[in-house]
N, C-alpha and C positions, 0 to 999 in steps of 0.2 A: 424466463429461459436464463437470465443474465446470472438469477439466484442461485437456480437449480447448477448453473456450471461452476459459478464460484465456490458453492458448496461440496461439489466433488473436487474441484480445484484444493481446496483447502483439507479435506480427508485423503486426497493423496498426498499432499505435503506430509502429513501427519504420520501415515502408515510408511512412506518413504525414511523418514527420520528415526521410527521405529525400526525399521527393518537393517537402516546401516549400523544402527547402534549395535545390532544384535549378530552383526558378523563378526567374525575372528580378525583380531587385527594382529602385530605383531606382540602384542603387549599379552594377549589373552583375549580382551573383548568383553561385554557385558555378560553374555547370556551363554556363550560357549566355550568358556575355560574349564579347564581340568575334565576328569573325568576319564575312563575308560572308554573302550572303544564297542563297549556293548550298547546294545540298545537296535531301534527300529532305522535307523540311520546312521553311517557312519560320518565322521567329521567330513571327510571329504563330498560326500553326500550334499550333505547339509548346506555347504559352502557353495555347492552348485546349484542348488536351490536358492540359496538366498541372494545368489547372484542376478541368479534366471529374475527373481521375483522383484528386485530392486531396476532391472532394466525393464519389467513390465512397467513398474511403478512409475518410473523416471520418463516413460513415451508417454503414459498416461499426461502426465505433470505438462510436459513441453505440449502435447494438442491442446489441452485445454487452457495454458498459458495464453497460443497463438489465438485459441477460439476467442478467450477474453478480448484479447486486441482486436481484433477482427470487430467483435460487437461493438466494444465501444468505442472504435472510428467512425463505425453506421451511426453510430446514436450522437455523436458531436456533430451542433449546430454550425460553430463557429470555427476560426484556426486553433492553433493551438495555444498553450499557455502562454508561450512566450512572445508570439503577436499579440496577444490582448495585453500583457502586462507593459512591452514595448511600445505601444500605442501613447500618441503624448496626452497627458491629461491636462486638462483646462481648468484655471482655477478660478472656482465660481467669486465674482464680484463681492468684495465687502458690501455689508449691509451699513446702511447708513439710518441710525439709530435717533432721525428726526422727530419719532411722535415720545419718546421720552425725555427730551428738553420741552423746557416752559416757553413759551413765548418770548421773544425778545420784546421789552417796554422802552430800552432805547435804541439809538445807535450804534451801541456797545455792543463789540463780538461775543458770541455766548460763547462761554466755556461747557466743554462735555464734564459730565457729573465724573467721579472719582472712579479710578479702576478698583475692583475687589480682588 
């Protein structure tokens, strides 16, 4: 279910980017610049339709965002990421390489092998 909502969320985001780029800005916009008033829709009607479509896509985007947040919170087994990283980490005890050293033939201390 989460994958379906995530896919819808991504599609809505891409559509919203496209619709916003098509809208007329003060500089002319990408798809609405120039041209006369002839055609099926006037400039004002097209702007109203794109504004309504932007609102619809933005509402769907917000709904899918909240839904994904709720699903992720329900699926979380532990606390937040901050809680997990703030927990003190215990350093493991250093390993004693006793198997790598030859047995001592005398009472003299054994020197460790040179580090590489």
